[in-house]
C-alpha beads as a LAMMPS data file, in Angstrom:
LAMMPS data file: protein, C-alpha beads

380 atoms
379 bonds

1 atom types
1 bond types

-500.0 500.0 xlo xhi
-500.0 500.0 ylo yhi
-500.0 500.0 zlo zhi

Masses

1 110.0

Atoms # bond

1 1 1 -12.837 9.781 -1.407
2 1 1 -14.727 12.049 0.972
3 1 1 -14.360 15.628 -0.127
4 1 1 -13.203 14.807 -3.613
5 1 1 -16.788 13.808 -4.468
6 1 1 -18.326 17.021 -3.238
7 1 1 -19.736 18.874 -6.178
8 1 1 -21.461 21.980 -4.883
9 1 1 -19.407 22.908 -1.842
10 1 1 -15.814 22.072 -2.641
11 1 1 -15.705 21.037 -6.259
12 1 1 -17.382 24.017 -7.872
13 1 1 -17.347 26.884 -5.407
14 1 1 -13.704 26.399 -4.449
15 1 1 -11.784 25.169 -7.520
16 1 1 -8.423 25.490 -5.774
17 1 1 -9.458 23.119 -3.003
18 1 1 -10.011 19.745 -4.607
19 1 1 -8.641 17.298 -2.110
20 1 1 -7.534 13.687 -2.457
21 1 1 -8.440 10.910 -0.058
22 1 1 -6.539 7.636 -0.230
23 1 1 -7.525 4.361 1.377
24 1 1 -6.401 0.855 0.662
25 1 1 -8.678 -0.297 -2.145
26 1 1 -9.070 2.802 -4.279
27 1 1 -7.400 6.082 -5.204
28 1 1 -9.221 9.194 -6.345
29 1 1 -6.869 11.028 -8.672
30 1 1 -7.560 14.707 -8.131
31 1 1 -5.252 17.681 -7.518
32 1 1 -4.181 17.397 -3.904
33 1 1 -3.206 20.838 -2.778
34 1 1 -3.322 24.401 -3.958
35 1 1 -0.127 26.000 -5.340
36 1 1 -0.031 28.212 -2.249
37 1 1 0.060 25.192 0.032
38 1 1 2.792 23.510 -2.013
39 1 1 4.947 26.628 -1.860
40 1 1 4.767 26.433 1.929
41 1 1 5.944 22.810 1.878
42 1 1 9.777 22.573 2.214
43 1 1 9.830 19.433 0.040
44 1 1 8.310 21.213 -2.965
45 1 1 9.522 23.993 -5.234
46 1 1 7.462 25.640 -7.955
47 1 1 4.640 23.173 -7.383
48 1 1 6.881 20.126 -7.922
49 1 1 9.007 17.945 -5.627
50 1 1 12.374 19.614 -4.991
51 1 1 14.284 16.407 -5.620
52 1 1 17.761 17.943 -5.744
53 1 1 17.497 19.509 -2.298
54 1 1 15.466 16.851 -0.516
55 1 1 17.327 15.245 2.364
56 1 1 16.443 12.582 4.895
57 1 1 16.416 15.131 7.700
58 1 1 14.128 17.460 5.747
59 1 1 11.720 14.595 4.965
60 1 1 11.527 13.457 8.579
61 1 1 11.106 17.005 9.880
62 1 1 8.458 18.020 7.343
63 1 1 6.389 14.855 7.629
64 1 1 6.644 15.031 11.404
65 1 1 5.341 18.601 11.341
66 1 1 2.319 17.749 9.180
67 1 1 1.585 14.716 11.328
68 1 1 1.452 16.946 14.394
69 1 1 -0.650 19.501 12.505
70 1 1 -3.136 16.833 11.439
71 1 1 -3.410 15.306 14.903
72 1 1 -3.874 18.780 16.386
73 1 1 -6.488 19.581 13.714
74 1 1 -8.556 16.500 14.564
75 1 1 -8.407 17.337 18.275
76 1 1 -9.458 20.907 17.533
77 1 1 -12.490 19.712 15.583
78 1 1 -13.382 17.416 18.493
79 1 1 -13.112 20.308 20.950
80 1 1 -15.324 22.465 18.743
81 1 1 -17.955 19.717 18.683
82 1 1 -17.909 19.438 22.477
83 1 1 -17.976 23.186 23.126
84 1 1 -20.328 24.485 20.433
85 1 1 -22.032 21.540 18.770
86 1 1 -25.269 23.353 17.921
87 1 1 -23.399 26.183 16.184
88 1 1 -21.392 24.027 13.790
89 1 1 -22.129 23.493 10.115
90 1 1 -21.216 19.998 8.955
91 1 1 -19.038 20.818 5.963
92 1 1 -17.637 24.256 6.774
93 1 1 -16.848 23.407 10.393
94 1 1 -16.061 19.679 10.274
95 1 1 -15.316 18.257 6.838
96 1 1 -13.275 21.068 5.299
97 1 1 -10.846 21.545 8.218
98 1 1 -10.249 17.797 8.386
99 1 1 -9.656 17.562 4.651
100 1 1 -7.327 20.544 4.555
101 1 1 -5.091 19.128 7.262
102 1 1 -5.310 15.697 5.638
103 1 1 -4.349 17.040 2.231
104 1 1 -1.109 18.547 3.505
105 1 1 -0.271 15.285 5.235
106 1 1 -1.037 13.162 2.147
107 1 1 1.055 15.352 -0.181
108 1 1 4.086 15.051 2.095
109 1 1 3.580 11.405 3.025
110 1 1 3.139 10.413 -0.616
111 1 1 6.409 12.075 -1.619
112 1 1 8.351 10.574 1.283
113 1 1 6.879 7.158 0.460
114 1 1 7.979 7.505 -3.162
115 1 1 11.521 8.355 -2.049
116 1 1 11.559 5.318 0.228
117 1 1 10.621 3.092 -2.709
118 1 1 13.077 4.494 -5.271
119 1 1 15.967 5.918 -3.222
120 1 1 16.648 4.343 0.146
121 1 1 19.777 6.472 0.575
122 1 1 17.611 9.551 0.977
123 1 1 14.915 7.683 2.925
124 1 1 16.257 4.516 4.579
125 1 1 13.886 1.903 5.946
126 1 1 14.632 2.543 9.611
127 1 1 13.668 6.215 9.228
128 1 1 10.626 5.718 7.029
129 1 1 8.819 2.763 8.575
130 1 1 8.248 4.380 11.965
131 1 1 6.931 7.515 10.237
132 1 1 4.761 5.397 7.962
133 1 1 3.094 3.617 10.863
134 1 1 2.506 6.893 12.673
135 1 1 1.091 8.498 9.515
136 1 1 -1.201 5.523 8.982
137 1 1 -2.545 5.841 12.514
138 1 1 -2.887 9.613 12.243
139 1 1 -4.856 9.395 9.000
140 1 1 -7.408 7.141 10.664
141 1 1 -7.935 9.498 13.625
142 1 1 -10.895 11.287 12.079
143 1 1 -12.676 7.959 11.582
144 1 1 -11.826 6.752 15.095
145 1 1 -13.225 9.816 16.842
146 1 1 -16.471 9.133 18.703
147 1 1 -17.259 12.875 18.819
148 1 1 -16.915 13.263 15.045
149 1 1 -18.774 10.015 14.365
150 1 1 -21.708 10.969 16.591
151 1 1 -21.899 14.408 15.003
152 1 1 -22.301 12.793 11.572
153 1 1 -24.656 10.175 12.969
154 1 1 -26.995 12.750 14.517
155 1 1 -26.853 15.215 11.643
156 1 1 -30.019 15.623 9.543
157 1 1 -28.742 14.632 6.108
158 1 1 -32.148 14.802 4.411
159 1 1 -31.485 18.263 2.951
160 1 1 -28.004 17.460 1.709
161 1 1 -27.149 16.841 -1.922
162 1 1 -26.394 13.329 -3.117
163 1 1 -22.677 14.082 -3.115
164 1 1 -22.799 15.419 0.433
165 1 1 -24.800 12.415 1.602
166 1 1 -22.075 10.171 0.212
167 1 1 -19.525 12.002 2.354
168 1 1 -21.695 11.494 5.408
169 1 1 -22.086 7.826 4.509
170 1 1 -18.314 7.496 4.183
171 1 1 -17.730 8.769 7.724
172 1 1 -20.500 6.588 9.132
173 1 1 -19.208 3.422 7.433
174 1 1 -15.647 4.074 8.560
175 1 1 -16.867 4.705 12.099
176 1 1 -18.818 1.454 12.030
177 1 1 -15.750 -0.469 10.846
178 1 1 -13.785 1.044 13.730
179 1 1 -16.341 -0.266 16.230
180 1 1 -17.907 3.067 17.153
181 1 1 -21.451 1.656 16.943
182 1 1 -20.810 -1.229 19.325
183 1 1 -22.079 -1.436 22.900
184 1 1 -19.614 -1.651 25.776
185 1 1 -19.318 -5.444 25.890
186 1 1 -18.791 -5.840 22.156
187 1 1 -16.458 -2.857 22.104
188 1 1 -14.138 -4.619 24.550
189 1 1 -14.195 -7.758 22.414
190 1 1 -13.537 -5.658 19.300
191 1 1 -10.573 -3.894 20.931
192 1 1 -9.085 -7.216 22.021
193 1 1 -9.480 -8.676 18.543
194 1 1 -7.835 -5.627 16.959
195 1 1 -4.902 -5.930 19.359
196 1 1 -4.552 -9.644 18.643
197 1 1 -4.707 -8.981 14.914
198 1 1 -1.964 -6.363 15.169
199 1 1 0.242 -8.752 17.146
200 1 1 -0.312 -11.670 14.793
201 1 1 0.302 -9.478 11.748
202 1 1 3.535 -8.171 13.278
203 1 1 4.667 -11.736 14.026
204 1 1 3.776 -12.802 10.499
205 1 1 5.729 -9.928 8.920
206 1 1 8.718 -10.541 11.200
207 1 1 8.925 -14.178 10.159
208 1 1 8.685 -13.244 6.497
209 1 1 11.493 -10.716 6.904
210 1 1 13.823 -13.070 8.776
211 1 1 13.067 -16.031 6.533
212 1 1 13.652 -13.939 3.397
213 1 1 17.145 -13.110 4.623
214 1 1 18.107 -16.767 5.005
215 1 1 18.645 -17.401 1.315
216 1 1 21.966 -16.372 -0.162
217 1 1 24.130 -17.662 -2.997
218 1 1 27.563 -16.513 -4.167
219 1 1 28.365 -16.313 -7.878
220 1 1 32.056 -16.348 -8.854
221 1 1 31.670 -17.008 -12.576
222 1 1 31.592 -13.712 -14.558
223 1 1 30.070 -15.522 -17.543
224 1 1 26.822 -15.808 -15.586
225 1 1 26.712 -12.074 -14.853
226 1 1 28.004 -10.765 -18.185
227 1 1 24.559 -9.564 -19.326
228 1 1 23.549 -8.158 -15.939
229 1 1 22.845 -4.395 -15.964
230 1 1 25.164 -2.184 -13.957
231 1 1 22.656 -1.364 -11.220
232 1 1 22.052 -5.075 -10.575
233 1 1 25.795 -5.774 -10.480
234 1 1 26.346 -2.952 -8.004
235 1 1 23.602 -4.287 -5.753
236 1 1 25.010 -7.836 -5.833
237 1 1 28.741 -7.075 -5.811
238 1 1 30.863 -7.987 -2.788
239 1 1 33.870 -6.054 -4.088
240 1 1 34.614 -2.436 -4.972
241 1 1 34.483 -3.266 -8.672
242 1 1 30.976 -4.537 -9.503
243 1 1 32.248 -6.086 -12.743
244 1 1 34.797 -8.364 -11.074
245 1 1 32.701 -10.022 -8.411
246 1 1 32.045 -12.101 -6.478
247 1 1 28.312 -11.401 -6.450
248 1 1 25.711 -12.296 -3.834
249 1 1 22.200 -13.398 -4.806
250 1 1 19.404 -12.717 -2.319
251 1 1 15.634 -12.418 -2.528
252 1 1 15.659 -8.624 -2.559
253 1 1 16.830 -8.674 -6.175
254 1 1 14.832 -11.752 -7.214
255 1 1 12.697 -10.201 -9.965
256 1 1 15.623 -8.680 -11.834
257 1 1 17.817 -11.706 -11.205
258 1 1 15.258 -13.998 -12.848
259 1 1 15.200 -11.706 -15.868
260 1 1 18.964 -11.744 -16.453
261 1 1 20.375 -14.990 -15.037
262 1 1 21.160 -17.449 -17.885
263 1 1 21.683 -20.387 -15.513
264 1 1 18.380 -22.244 -15.150
265 1 1 19.397 -24.041 -11.963
266 1 1 20.266 -20.762 -10.262
267 1 1 16.950 -19.261 -11.349
268 1 1 15.085 -22.274 -10.002
269 1 1 16.987 -22.175 -6.692
270 1 1 16.203 -18.489 -6.082
271 1 1 12.587 -18.853 -7.206
272 1 1 12.045 -21.882 -4.955
273 1 1 13.606 -20.106 -1.976
274 1 1 11.171 -17.246 -2.448
275 1 1 8.211 -19.639 -2.627
276 1 1 9.314 -21.295 0.599
277 1 1 9.714 -18.123 2.662
278 1 1 8.224 -18.623 6.145
279 1 1 6.681 -21.946 5.061
280 1 1 6.632 -25.385 6.669
281 1 1 9.713 -26.499 4.718
282 1 1 11.965 -24.084 6.582
283 1 1 12.898 -23.668 10.251
284 1 1 9.969 -24.391 12.531
285 1 1 10.340 -21.091 14.386
286 1 1 9.859 -19.223 11.095
287 1 1 6.839 -21.206 9.894
288 1 1 3.926 -18.806 9.334
289 1 1 1.222 -21.421 8.708
290 1 1 -0.342 -21.164 12.158
291 1 1 -0.062 -17.387 12.229
292 1 1 -1.810 -17.156 8.878
293 1 1 -4.686 -19.265 10.173
294 1 1 -4.887 -17.135 13.327
295 1 1 -5.058 -13.969 11.227
296 1 1 -7.869 -15.454 9.148
297 1 1 -9.738 -16.507 12.283
298 1 1 -9.373 -13.094 13.932
299 1 1 -10.554 -11.343 10.775
300 1 1 -13.591 -13.589 10.651
301 1 1 -14.367 -12.896 14.313
302 1 1 -13.942 -9.138 13.766
303 1 1 -16.388 -9.221 10.877
304 1 1 -18.956 -11.100 12.926
305 1 1 -18.639 -8.705 15.878
306 1 1 -19.389 -5.857 13.452
307 1 1 -22.381 -7.708 11.992
308 1 1 -20.935 -9.137 8.765
309 1 1 -20.995 -12.727 7.569
310 1 1 -17.334 -12.707 6.553
311 1 1 -14.235 -10.523 6.436
312 1 1 -14.553 -10.320 2.657
313 1 1 -18.068 -8.925 2.968
314 1 1 -16.867 -6.396 5.542
315 1 1 -13.955 -5.368 3.338
316 1 1 -16.318 -4.606 0.460
317 1 1 -17.824 -1.734 2.458
318 1 1 -14.924 0.481 1.413
319 1 1 -14.217 -0.969 -2.026
320 1 1 -15.506 0.307 -5.355
321 1 1 -16.370 -3.273 -6.367
322 1 1 -19.216 -3.243 -3.840
323 1 1 -19.535 -6.985 -3.282
324 1 1 -17.620 -10.255 -3.426
325 1 1 -19.967 -11.419 -6.163
326 1 1 -19.005 -8.452 -8.355
327 1 1 -15.322 -9.281 -7.958
328 1 1 -15.858 -12.940 -8.795
329 1 1 -17.919 -12.040 -11.874
330 1 1 -15.310 -9.532 -13.030
331 1 1 -12.434 -11.975 -12.580
332 1 1 -14.429 -14.630 -14.425
333 1 1 -15.008 -12.303 -17.391
334 1 1 -11.356 -11.207 -17.442
335 1 1 -10.201 -14.829 -17.336
336 1 1 -12.524 -15.765 -20.178
337 1 1 -11.083 -13.008 -22.353
338 1 1 -7.465 -13.158 -21.216
339 1 1 -6.825 -16.896 -21.169
340 1 1 -6.707 -17.407 -24.977
341 1 1 -4.260 -14.488 -25.284
342 1 1 -2.164 -15.852 -22.432
343 1 1 -1.969 -19.277 -24.043
344 1 1 -1.011 -17.697 -27.361
345 1 1 1.782 -15.666 -25.732
346 1 1 3.100 -18.678 -23.806
347 1 1 3.157 -20.805 -26.958
348 1 1 5.015 -18.030 -28.761
349 1 1 7.503 -17.736 -25.905
350 1 1 8.011 -21.518 -25.837
351 1 1 8.752 -21.541 -29.561
352 1 1 11.166 -18.627 -29.245
353 1 1 13.028 -20.314 -26.382
354 1 1 13.335 -23.573 -28.298
355 1 1 14.625 -21.753 -31.377
356 1 1 17.201 -20.113 -29.097
357 1 1 18.483 -23.448 -27.800
358 1 1 16.215 -24.138 -24.831
359 1 1 15.188 -27.752 -24.206
360 1 1 12.141 -28.627 -22.149
361 1 1 8.957 -26.884 -21.034
362 1 1 9.092 -23.336 -19.747
363 1 1 8.436 -23.097 -16.006
364 1 1 7.640 -20.093 -13.844
365 1 1 11.321 -19.445 -13.121
366 1 1 12.108 -19.486 -16.860
367 1 1 9.498 -17.046 -18.117
368 1 1 11.057 -13.729 -16.929
369 1 1 14.384 -14.612 -18.564
370 1 1 13.000 -15.723 -21.915
371 1 1 10.410 -12.984 -21.968
372 1 1 13.192 -10.394 -21.745
373 1 1 15.160 -12.132 -24.473
374 1 1 12.096 -12.277 -26.719
375 1 1 11.408 -8.545 -26.268
376 1 1 14.972 -7.770 -27.286
377 1 1 14.565 -9.950 -30.375
378 1 1 11.272 -8.300 -31.339
379 1 1 11.934 -4.647 -30.584
380 1 1 15.654 -4.023 -30.939

Bonds

1 1 1 2
2 1 2 3
3 1 3 4
4 1 4 5
5 1 5 6
6 1 6 7
7 1 7 8
8 1 8 9
9 1 9 10
10 1 10 11
11 1 11 12
12 1 12 13
13 1 13 14
14 1 14 15
15 1 15 16
16 1 16 17
17 1 17 18
18 1 18 19
19 1 19 20
20 1 20 21
21 1 21 22
22 1 22 23
23 1 23 24
24 1 24 25
25 1 25 26
26 1 26 27
27 1 27 28
28 1 28 29
29 1 29 30
30 1 30 31
31 1 31 32
32 1 32 33
33 1 33 34
34 1 34 35
35 1 35 36
36 1 36 37
37 1 37 38
38 1 38 39
39 1 39 40
40 1 40 41
41 1 41 42
42 1 42 43
43 1 43 44
44 1 44 45
45 1 45 46
46 1 46 47
47 1 47 48
48 1 48 49
49 1 49 50
50 1 50 51
51 1 51 52
52 1 52 53
53 1 53 54
54 1 54 55
55 1 55 56
56 1 56 57
57 1 57 58
58 1 58 59
59 1 59 60
60 1 60 61
61 1 61 62
62 1 62 63
63 1 63 64
64 1 64 65
65 1 65 66
66 1 66 67
67 1 67 68
68 1 68 69
69 1 69 70
70 1 70 71
71 1 71 72
72 1 72 73
73 1 73 74
74 1 74 75
75 1 75 76
76 1 76 77
77 1 77 78
78 1 78 79
79 1 79 80
80 1 80 81
81 1 81 82
82 1 82 83
83 1 83 84
84 1 84 85
85 1 85 86
86 1 86 87
87 1 87 88
88 1 88 89
89 1 89 90
90 1 90 91
91 1 91 92
92 1 92 93
93 1 93 94
94 1 94 95
95 1 95 96
96 1 96 97
97 1 97 98
98 1 98 99
99 1 99 100
100 1 100 101
101 1 101 102
102 1 102 103
103 1 103 104
104 1 104 105
105 1 105 106
106 1 106 107
107 1 107 108
108 1 108 109
109 1 109 110
110 1 110 111
111 1 111 112
112 1 112 113
113 1 113 114
114 1 114 115
115 1 115 116
116 1 116 117
117 1 117 118
118 1 118 119
119 1 119 120
120 1 120 121
121 1 121 122
122 1 122 123
123 1 123 124
124 1 124 125
125 1 125 126
126 1 126 127
127 1 127 128
128 1 128 129
129 1 129 130
130 1 130 131
131 1 131 132
132 1 132 133
133 1 133 134
134 1 134 135
135 1 135 136
136 1 136 137
137 1 137 138
138 1 138 139
139 1 139 140
140 1 140 141
141 1 141 142
142 1 142 143
143 1 143 144
144 1 144 145
145 1 145 146
146 1 146 147
147 1 147 148
148 1 148 149
149 1 149 150
150 1 150 151
151 1 151 152
152 1 152 153
153 1 153 154
154 1 154 155
155 1 155 156
156 1 156 157
157 1 157 158
158 1 158 159
159 1 159 160
160 1 160 161
161 1 161 162
162 1 162 163
163 1 163 164
164 1 164 165
165 1 165 166
166 1 166 167
167 1 167 168
168 1 168 169
169 1 169 170
170 1 170 171
171 1 171 172
172 1 172 173
173 1 173 174
174 1 174 175
175 1 175 176
176 1 176 177
177 1 177 178
178 1 178 179
179 1 179 180
180 1 180 181
181 1 181 182
182 1 182 183
183 1 183 184
184 1 184 185
185 1 185 186
186 1 186 187
187 1 187 188
188 1 188 189
189 1 189 190
190 1 190 191
191 1 191 192
192 1 192 193
193 1 193 194
194 1 194 195
195 1 195 196
196 1 196 197
197 1 197 198
198 1 198 199
199 1 199 200
200 1 200 201
201 1 201 202
202 1 202 203
203 1 203 204
204 1 204 205
205 1 205 206
206 1 206 207
207 1 207 208
208 1 208 209
209 1 209 210
210 1 210 211
211 1 211 212
212 1 212 213
213 1 213 214
214 1 214 215
215 1 215 216
216 1 216 217
217 1 217 218
218 1 218 219
219 1 219 220
220 1 220 221
221 1 221 222
222 1 222 223
223 1 223 224
224 1 224 225
225 1 225 226
226 1 226 227
227 1 227 228
228 1 228 229
229 1 229 230
230 1 230 231
231 1 231 232
232 1 232 233
233 1 233 234
234 1 234 235
235 1 235 236
236 1 236 237
237 1 237 238
238 1 238 239
239 1 239 240
240 1 240 241
241 1 241 242
242 1 242 243
243 1 243 244
244 1 244 245
245 1 245 246
246 1 246 247
247 1 247 248
248 1 248 249
249 1 249 250
250 1 250 251
251 1 251 252
252 1 252 253
253 1 253 254
254 1 254 255
255 1 255 256
256 1 256 257
257 1 257 258
258 1 258 259
259 1 259 260
260 1 260 261
261 1 261 262
262 1 262 263
263 1 263 264
264 1 264 265
265 1 265 266
266 1 266 267
267 1 267 268
268 1 268 269
269 1 269 270
270 1 270 271
271 1 271 272
272 1 272 273
273 1 273 274
274 1 274 275
275 1 275 276
276 1 276 277
277 1 277 278
278 1 278 279
279 1 279 280
280 1 280 281
281 1 281 282
282 1 282 283
283 1 283 284
284 1 284 285
285 1 285 286
286 1 286 287
287 1 287 288
288 1 288 289
289 1 289 290
290 1 290 291
291 1 291 292
292 1 292 293
293 1 293 294
294 1 294 295
295 1 295 296
296 1 296 297
297 1 297 298
298 1 298 299
299 1 299 300
300 1 300 301
301 1 301 302
302 1 302 303
303 1 303 304
304 1 304 305
305 1 305 306
306 1 306 307
307 1 307 308
308 1 308 309
309 1 309 310
310 1 310 311
311 1 311 312
312 1 312 313
313 1 313 314
314 1 314 315
315 1 315 316
316 1 316 317
317 1 317 318
318 1 318 319
319 1 319 320
320 1 320 321
321 1 321 322
322 1 322 323
323 1 323 324
324 1 324 325
325 1 325 326
326 1 326 327
327 1 327 328
328 1 328 329
329 1 329 330
330 1 330 331
331 1 331 332
332 1 332 333
333 1 333 334
334 1 334 335
335 1 335 336
336 1 336 337
337 1 337 338
338 1 338 339
339 1 339 340
340 1 340 341
341 1 341 342
342 1 342 343
343 1 343 344
344 1 344 345
345 1 345 346
346 1 346 347
347 1 347 348
348 1 348 349
349 1 349 350
350 1 350 351
351 1 351 352
352 1 352 353
353 1 353 354
354 1 354 355
355 1 355 356
356 1 356 357
357 1 357 358
358 1 358 359
359 1 359 360
360 1 360 361
361 1 361 362
362 1 362 363
363 1 363 364
364 1 364 365
365 1 365 366
366 1 366 367
367 1 367 368
368 1 368 369
369 1 369 370
370 1 370 371
371 1 371 372
372 1 372 373
373 1 373 374
374 1 374 375
375 1 375 376
376 1 376 377
377 1 377 378
378 1 378 379
379 1 379 380
């Protein structure tokens, strides 16, 4: 959000340089890069993604280049602070260079991430995930720099505009959350907790991944798959002809499978398997219960080391909601308004299902299927 909220310096005086900052919790939707910068990006053409000519190699090479550029840019700003601190102007010398390098990285990373989500042939998981982790670490460099943090901390912000003060506050809060305000003893404890959290999170994710791959079911009956769309059949097919089968059900295609599978028992089986991923009903070595509790404990300890009562309170520092109380109040108001409409829709769906031959009460594994059927009845 940093430079995107600058009014006087970047927003008005430089209309071609409105930059976007993204952090888990909120997205500021502003133009990311100037047309000139996009033309220099090999993944773009005419200001738009060059989808037809994008390749895996080009994505990896381009993102790798902008990662190096960003890392080098942060180091250069740090060197400038060390060598000529008294000569530097906060926004022209610190903020703008960081945001310009960050903008190029975000534009490329965002496109590569989109390709990974929608077309894993162009951006397979093994190629993307390592780049993603490196990009995530690189993006946090400017908030993990003690030189940059101290420069902001010691800067006289009294003469800055409200928008500029918010940018300063952003850097200071992020630095605080990265432990840059801690003394040596607490800093060691903070570093150890962060390492433990990373390890526990990695273990948790690994167990989820392995456990998710355990469930599989083979369908031989083409009557079950007769209404399946072609893309779903191709994903499930174990033969060259996706229409002949057999077809494999796994949890990767769960959402679409629940929408199209007419067999209630098969829907229930797949839904239940998904609910039991890495739980105490599966293999003991894949049970995530203890790891989840460890993650919660480490998060609580991290928050307390940084001076917060809870992890939720700490998390609110970077969220637009501002406080846990605001979130609870908002959810309460939404529930109050939404619940009557939800009950009305569920009653309507129940009636439609019964009129279509369904016997019993709709359960969670039934709703996607009958909801799709009802939409077809209403709108086609």
